[in-house]
Structures are given as C-alpha cells and as structure tokens.
C-alpha positions as CSV (number, residue, x, y, z in Angstrom):
1,M,-38.3,16.6,29.5
2,N,-35.5,15.3,27.2
3,S,-33.0,13.8,29.4
4,T,-30.4,12.7,26.7
5,K,-26.8,13.5,27.6
6,Y,-23.8,13.6,24.7
7,I,-20.6,12.9,26.6
8,G,-17.3,14.0,24.9
9,M,-14.5,12.4,26.4
10,D,-10.8,13.5,25.8
11,V,-8.5,10.4,27.4
12,H,-4.5,10.9,28.1
13,K,-2.4,8.7,30.3
14,E,-3.1,10.1,33.7
15,A,-6.3,12.2,33.3
16,T,-9.5,12.2,31.1
17,T,-11.2,15.1,30.7
18,I,-15.1,14.8,30.0
19,A,-17.7,17.4,28.5
20,V,-21.5,16.7,29.0
21,M,-23.9,18.3,27.0
22,N,-27.8,18.3,27.1
23,A,-29.9,17.6,24.0
24,A,-30.7,21.4,23.4
25,G,-26.6,21.9,23.0
26,K,-26.2,23.2,26.3
27,L,-22.9,22.3,28.5
28,V,-24.0,21.4,31.7
29,M,-21.0,19.5,33.0
30,E,-17.1,19.3,32.9
31,S,-15.1,17.6,34.9
32,I,-11.3,16.1,35.1
33,V,-10.8,12.7,36.5
34,E,-8.5,10.1,36.6
35,T,-8.1,7.2,34.0
36,K,-8.8,4.7,36.1
37,A,-11.8,2.0,35.4
38,A,-13.7,2.7,39.0
39,T,-13.2,6.8,38.7
40,I,-14.4,6.6,35.3
41,V,-17.5,4.3,35.8
42,Q,-18.5,6.1,38.9
43,F,-18.6,9.6,37.0
44,I,-20.8,8.0,34.5
45,E,-23.2,6.5,36.7
46,G,-24.0,9.6,38.6
47,L,-25.2,10.8,35.3
48,R,-28.9,10.3,34.5
49,G,-30.8,9.4,31.1
50,E,-30.0,7.9,28.1
51,L,-25.9,8.7,27.5
52,Y,-24.3,8.4,24.4
53,V,-20.4,9.0,24.9
54,T,-17.3,9.5,22.5
55,F,-14.1,9.5,22.4
56,E,-11.3,9.4,19.9
57,E,-9.9,6.1,18.5
58,G,-6.2,5.4,20.1
59,T,-4.1,3.5,22.2
60,W,-7.3,3.4,25.3
61,A,-10.0,3.2,22.7
62,V,-10.7,-0.7,23.5
63,W,-9.8,-0.5,27.1
64,M,-12.5,2.4,27.6
65,Y,-15.0,0.7,24.9
66,D,-15.4,-2.5,26.8
67,L,-15.6,-0.2,30.1
68,L,-18.2,2.0,29.1
69,K,-20.5,-0.3,27.3
70,P,-22.4,-1.9,29.9
71,H,-23.2,1.4,31.7
72,V,-24.4,3.7,28.9
73,T,-26.8,3.9,25.8
74,K,-24.2,4.2,23.2
75,V,-20.5,4.5,22.7
76,V,-18.8,6.0,19.6
77,V,-15.6,5.4,19.1
78,C,-14.4,8.3,16.5
79,N,-11.9,8.2,14.0
80,P,-10.1,11.6,14.6
81,R,-8.6,11.6,11.0
82,K,-11.8,13.1,10.2
83,N,-12.7,15.4,13.5
84,A,-11.7,18.8,11.3
85,L,-13.6,20.7,13.7
86,L,-10.9,19.6,16.5
87,K,-7.9,20.9,14.2
88,T,-9.4,24.9,14.1
89,G,-8.8,27.7,16.8
90,N,-7.5,27.1,19.8
91,K,-7.1,23.9,21.3
92,S,-6.6,22.4,24.9
93,D,-8.2,19.2,26.8
94,R,-11.4,21.1,27.5
95,I,-12.1,22.4,24.3
96,D,-11.5,18.8,22.6
97,A,-13.9,17.4,25.1
98,R,-16.5,19.9,24.4
99,K,-16.1,19.7,20.7
100,L,-16.4,16.0,20.6
101,A,-19.8,16.3,23.0
102,E,-20.7,18.8,20.1
103,L,-20.1,16.8,17.2
104,L,-21.6,13.6,18.6
105,R,-24.8,15.7,19.1
106,A,-24.8,16.7,15.7
107,G,-24.2,13.2,14.0
108,L,-21.1,14.2,12.8
109,L,-18.3,11.7,13.7
110,S,-17.1,8.9,11.9
111,A,-17.3,6.0,14.0
112,V,-14.4,3.0,13.9
113,Y,-16.0,-0.5,14.4
114,H,-15.5,-2.2,18.2
115,G,-18.7,-4.7,18.1
116,E,-17.2,-7.8,18.2
117,T,-15.4,-8.8,21.4
118,G,-15.5,-12.7,21.2
119,L,-12.8,-12.3,18.5
120,R,-10.5,-10.3,20.9
121,T,-8.4,-13.2,21.4
122,L,-7.7,-13.8,17.3
123,K,-7.3,-10.2,16.9
124,E,-4.7,-9.6,19.3
125,L,-2.8,-12.7,17.8
126,C,-3.0,-11.4,14.5
127,R,-1.7,-8.0,15.7
128,S,1.2,-9.9,17.3
129,Y,2.0,-11.9,14.0
130,L,0.9,-8.3,11.5
131,A,3.8,-6.7,14.2
132,I,6.4,-9.3,14.1
133,S,6.3,-10.2,10.3
134,K,6.9,-6.2,9.5
135,D,9.8,-6.3,12.1
136,L,10.9,-9.5,10.8
137,A,10.9,-7.7,7.0
138,R,12.6,-4.9,8.5
139,T,15.4,-6.6,9.8
140,M,16.0,-8.6,6.5
141,N,16.3,-4.9,4.7
142,R,18.9,-4.0,7.1
143,I,21.1,-7.0,6.2
144,K,20.9,-6.2,2.5
145,A,21.3,-2.6,3.1
146,L,24.5,-3.1,5.1
147,Y,26.1,-5.2,2.1
148,R,24.8,-3.1,-0.5
149,S,26.5,0.1,1.7
150,W,29.9,-1.7,1.4
151,S,29.0,-2.6,-2.6
152,I,29.0,-6.2,-1.9
153,P,26.0,-7.4,-4.4
154,C,23.5,-9.7,-2.2
155,G,20.4,-10.7,-4.8
156,G,18.5,-13.1,-3.7
157,A,17.7,-14.9,-0.5
158,S,20.6,-16.5,0.3
159,V,22.3,-14.0,2.2
160,Y,19.9,-14.8,5.2
161,A,20.3,-18.9,5.0
162,P,22.4,-20.3,7.8
163,R,24.3,-22.3,5.6
164,H,25.7,-19.7,3.6
165,R,26.3,-17.2,6.5
166,A,30.0,-17.7,7.3
167,E,30.5,-17.0,3.5
168,W,28.6,-13.8,3.5
169,L,30.3,-12.5,6.7
170,N,33.8,-13.3,5.3
171,K,32.7,-10.6,2.6
172,I,33.2,-8.0,5.3
173,T,36.3,-7.0,6.2
174,E,35.8,-3.8,8.2
175,P,35.3,-5.5,12.2
176,G,32.8,-3.3,13.6
177,V,30.8,-3.8,10.6
178,R,31.2,-7.6,10.6
179,R,30.2,-7.2,14.4
180,R,27.0,-5.3,13.4
181,A,26.1,-8.0,10.7
182,E,26.4,-10.9,13.3
183,L,23.8,-8.6,15.6
184,F,21.4,-8.5,12.7
185,Y,21.5,-11.9,12.1
186,Q,20.8,-12.7,15.6
187,Q,18.0,-10.5,15.5
188,L,16.7,-12.4,12.3
189,E,17.0,-15.7,13.9
190,G,15.0,-14.7,17.0
191,L,12.1,-13.0,15.0
192,Q,12.1,-16.1,12.9
193,K,11.4,-18.3,15.7
194,L,9.2,-15.8,17.1
195,R,6.6,-15.5,14.0
196,Q,6.8,-19.4,14.0
197,E,5.3,-19.1,17.4
198,A,2.8,-16.3,16.5
199,R,1.8,-18.4,13.5
200,R,1.3,-21.3,15.3
201,D,-0.8,-19.6,17.7
202,L,-3.1,-17.6,15.3
203,L,-4.2,-20.9,13.2
204,A,-4.5,-22.9,16.2
205,E,-7.2,-19.8,17.4
206,S,-8.5,-19.4,14.0
207,R,-9.9,-23.1,13.9
208,K,-12.3,-22.5,16.4
209,H,-14.2,-20.4,14.0
210,G,-17.0,-21.4,11.8
211,A,-15.6,-19.0,8.9
212,T,-12.3,-20.2,8.6
213,N,-13.3,-23.2,6.3
214,L,-15.4,-21.1,4.0
215,L,-12.8,-18.5,3.4
216,Q,-10.2,-20.9,3.0
217,G,-12.3,-22.5,0.5
218,I,-11.8,-19.2,-1.9
219,P,-8.7,-19.3,-4.1
220,C,-5.6,-17.9,-3.0
221,I,-7.0,-17.5,0.7
222,G,-4.9,-19.8,2.7
223,P,-5.3,-20.5,6.6
224,I,-3.3,-17.2,7.4
225,R,-5.3,-14.9,5.2
226,A,-8.4,-16.7,6.6
227,A,-7.0,-16.2,9.9
228,M,-6.3,-12.4,9.4
229,L,-9.7,-11.8,7.5
230,I,-11.7,-12.6,10.5
231,A,-9.7,-10.7,13.0
232,L,-9.7,-7.7,11.0
233,I,-13.1,-7.6,9.3
234,Q,-14.7,-9.5,12.4
235,T,-18.2,-9.7,10.6
236,P,-19.0,-9.3,7.3
237,H,-22.5,-7.9,8.3
238,R,-20.6,-4.4,9.1
239,F,-20.6,-4.1,5.7
240,R,-24.0,-3.2,4.0
241,T,-22.4,-3.3,0.3
242,K,-19.4,-4.8,-1.5
243,R,-18.6,-1.0,-2.3
244,Q,-18.1,-0.4,1.9
245,L,-15.5,-3.3,2.0
246,W,-14.1,-2.0,-1.1
247,T,-13.8,1.5,0.7
248,Y,-12.4,-0.2,3.8
249,S,-9.6,-2.2,1.9
250,G,-8.4,0.7,0.0
251,L,-9.9,-0.7,-3.1
252,A,-12.2,2.3,-3.9
253,L,-11.8,4.9,-6.1
254,E,-12.1,8.8,-5.4
255,T,-13.7,11.2,-7.5
256,H,-14.0,14.7,-7.2
257,S,-16.2,16.9,-9.3
258,S,-17.8,20.5,-8.9
259,G,-20.2,22.5,-10.7
260,E,-22.0,19.5,-11.8
261,Y,-25.6,21.1,-13.1
262,H,-26.2,24.1,-15.0
263,Y,-29.2,25.8,-16.6
264,V,-29.5,25.6,-20.7
265,Q,-32.6,27.4,-21.7
266,G,-34.2,27.6,-18.4
267,Q,-33.8,23.8,-17.7
268,L,-31.7,22.3,-15.2
269,Q,-29.3,20.0,-16.6
270,R,-26.4,18.0,-15.6
271,S,-23.0,18.9,-17.0
272,K,-21.2,16.5,-19.2
273,R,-17.7,17.4,-17.7
274,P,-15.8,14.3,-17.2
275,V,-15.4,13.0,-13.1
276,A,-12.1,13.8,-11.8
277,L,-10.4,10.6,-10.6
278,R,-8.0,11.0,-7.9
279,G,-6.8,7.5,-7.2
280,L,-7.7,5.0,-4.6
281,N,-8.8,6.5,-1.1
282,Q,-5.9,7.4,1.1
283,N,-7.6,6.4,4.4
284,H,-8.0,2.4,4.8
285,N,-7.3,-0.5,6.6
286,H,-3.3,-1.3,5.1
287,D,-3.5,-4.8,6.4
288,L,-7.0,-5.6,4.7
289,K,-5.7,-4.1,1.5
290,S,-2.4,-5.9,1.7
291,I,-4.2,-9.4,2.2
292,F,-6.7,-8.7,-1.1
293,K,-3.5,-7.4,-3.1
294,G,-1.6,-10.3,-2.4
295,A,-4.2,-12.4,-3.2
296,A,-5.0,-11.1,-6.5
297,T,-0.9,-10.9,-7.5
298,K,-0.8,-14.5,-6.8
299,A,-4.1,-15.3,-8.6
300,G,-3.1,-13.1,-11.4
301,S,-0.2,-15.8,-11.9
302,A,-1.2,-19.2,-11.1
303,K,-3.6,-21.4,-12.4
304,G,-7.0,-21.3,-11.4
305,P,-10.3,-19.9,-11.7
306,F,-8.9,-16.4,-11.1
307,H,-6.3,-16.5,-13.6
308,D,-8.9,-17.0,-16.3
309,F,-10.9,-14.2,-15.1
310,Y,-7.3,-11.7,-14.8
311,T,-6.6,-13.0,-18.5
312,A,-9.7,-12.1,-19.5
313,L,-9.7,-9.0,-18.3
314,I,-6.4,-8.4,-20.1
315,A,-7.8,-10.3,-23.4
316,K,-10.6,-7.3,-23.2
317,G,-8.0,-4.4,-23.3
318,M,-7.5,-3.8,-19.5
319,K,-3.9,-2.3,-18.4
320,P,-2.6,-5.3,-15.6
321,T,-2.7,-2.6,-12.7
322,M,-6.5,-2.3,-13.7
323,A,-7.0,-5.8,-14.0
324,R,-5.4,-6.4,-11.0
325,L,-7.4,-4.1,-8.9
326,T,-10.3,-5.2,-10.6
327,L,-9.4,-8.8,-9.4
328,A,-8.9,-7.8,-6.0
329,R,-12.2,-6.6,-5.8
330,K,-13.6,-9.5,-7.2
331,I,-12.1,-11.6,-4.3
332,A,-12.9,-9.1,-1.8
333,T,-16.7,-9.1,-3.2
334,I,-16.3,-13.2,-3.4
335,T,-15.4,-13.4,0.4
336,L,-18.0,-10.7,1.9
337,L,-21.0,-13.1,0.3
338,V,-19.1,-16.5,1.2
339,W,-19.1,-15.2,4.7
340,K,-22.3,-13.5,4.8
341,K,-24.4,-16.3,3.3
342,G,-22.5,-19.3,5.0
343,V,-21.7,-21.0,1.5
344,C,-18.9,-22.5,-0.7
345,F,-17.3,-20.6,-3.0
346,D,-18.9,-21.5,-6.4
347,V,-16.1,-21.8,-9.0
348,Q,-19.2,-22.2,-11.8
349,Q,-20.4,-19.1,-11.2
350,L,-17.2,-17.1,-11.4
351,K,-16.6,-18.9,-14.8
352,R,-20.1,-18.0,-16.1
353,Q,-18.8,-14.2,-15.4
354,V,-15.1,-14.5,-17.2
355,S,-17.5,-16.1,-20.4
356,V,-19.6,-13.0,-20.7
C-alpha cells in the first residue's frame, strides 16, 4: 500500500492551515495549528510514510523550510506568482491548502531554491547591504526632488557633499522646506555610515568562501559584485545550462507562437511564420540582473577584453542595446563556467571568440 502523503500548508502569522492528501488524491486530514515550531513539528511527526510538503514563498519561508526539512522526505517552497489555480474560484485558507497539496501531488508547482544553509550569514548580510543601498538612493532622490520642486537646479553630486551643504541650504528661503532638507541630510549621513558598515561586514564574510577569488578574476566583477553573486546564486550547480541562469537573471527573451504546424498535401510541415518576441522575461531576480547589467555597462565603456567583445558586436551592425544584453549574457555565462569548474578566467579564450 502506497503510504506517500502530500501536505499543503497555508502559513499565516498566528495560524497555519494544513491539508494532507494521499497518493490517490483523496483528502485524508485537515488541521489548523498555531504557527509555532513545536506545534508544527508535532503535527508532522504524527504522520506516517513518505511526506512531501509545500507552502508558498513569503516571510515565513526560510524559517519553515529549515524547520521541516529534517522531518520530511522533501520540502517544496513554491512560487506564488505561478500558482494560477489558487487565483480561480472561491478562496480561503482551507481551500488554498487543499489546492497546494493537489498541485504538489500533480507535480505542477514551480519551486523556489532554498538549498544552501551554509551561506545563510552571507545571504542575510547581502540583503542588509542591498536594502540600505536602496534606502540611500531613495533619500538622495528625495533631496534632489526637494530642490527641483522649488526650481533650484541641482545637477551633479555636489548637492550631497557635506562641504557644500551650507551653500545649498542657503538657496532655500522657506523655513519649513529648509528644515525638511536638513532632516533629509541627517538621514543621508546615517545611511552612508550604515552602508559602510554593511559593506565591511559583507566583504569580510565573503572572504570565507573560495569562489570569491575566482569570481573577482572576471573583469568588472569586483569584491562587492562577487560577494552578492555568491549570496544570490549560492551554488552554480542549481543551473544545468547557461540559459537557465539567463532566465533567472532576467536576460532571456520571451517568445510567443501559436499554430506552428499545418498540413501541405497531406504532409505535416512547420509554419514559416516568424516567432513573436515579447522582450526579456519579467519573472526574475532583479538584484542579479542589476549585477550583470552593471558589469556589462562598465565593461562596454572601460578598456579590457569585454570592451573588445562589445565593440566587435557593434562593428557587426548590432544595436548598442542588444550588444549590452549579449555582453551581460557573456559575463553571466563566464561566471557560471568559472564557478562550476573552479578555474580562472581565460582572457585568450574570450579573444578567440571575438576574432571569430
């Protein structure tokens, strides 16, 4: 008798709704438990057989994954953006848990990677650095927006410099607006100090990982980009091919086609209708895309082997936007190969590709 069970969990702050389905698709148990480690583990340990568990990626996903992994056969953290079945029909916690169990049993869930627990510290430090950097950029934009709202030109970076601060504040005549600008400057100073601390902690932790030196050997991949690549990707072996990394990084083209085949004199033939391109894929890791795009932009303007690759593409008639996309893909591919094989970046091999 097949004792496999598929468990769907709808996790919330105070309570978690659980649906248990057997291999035949029959709902054998439903329960609502408190969202606490001891309660959830006690429920799971009360079940027998091979246990497959799923829940959606969210605030609780990392904690729940680490909690359940030692107690079940497999944990699948699914991508909520691709669970179309949960968006149709009536909706409740019980219905969502049942649907998750059903999708898990049918193998229709798109999993979110949660594999490398040894990189948890680096990953959290990377998140801190990225969050503080985004807050800093937002504050800088607010300062310039404030000056522009009073028709005060503020191009360049001098508006942020402490030595020019009094000069810029004197341009504001309204007391309330001036005070607002002073508060923004205080926020800016605080975030700048926090980002320096976050950067120092991130770099110190990244030096503990052997892949850091390999990735820094790639042109335009400096210490920060190398540390973030390790934190975001965790392991290169999760990507079987370079195209999977392109898709995860938002560098893959989406194609749409329909009616691809037709019969001609009784023979099945493929239509010669061109495939419609819909741009780059939207469902991707935005921070990873920013890393490869930034590296490609820097490589396209600075001297080096990647610059030669970029200018060769332009010389062949490729548009600059497509050339930068191709260069970003090249950098992503080299990153994957260098990391997977544990070898240093080979400049000569890239030069041979440029000359072809």
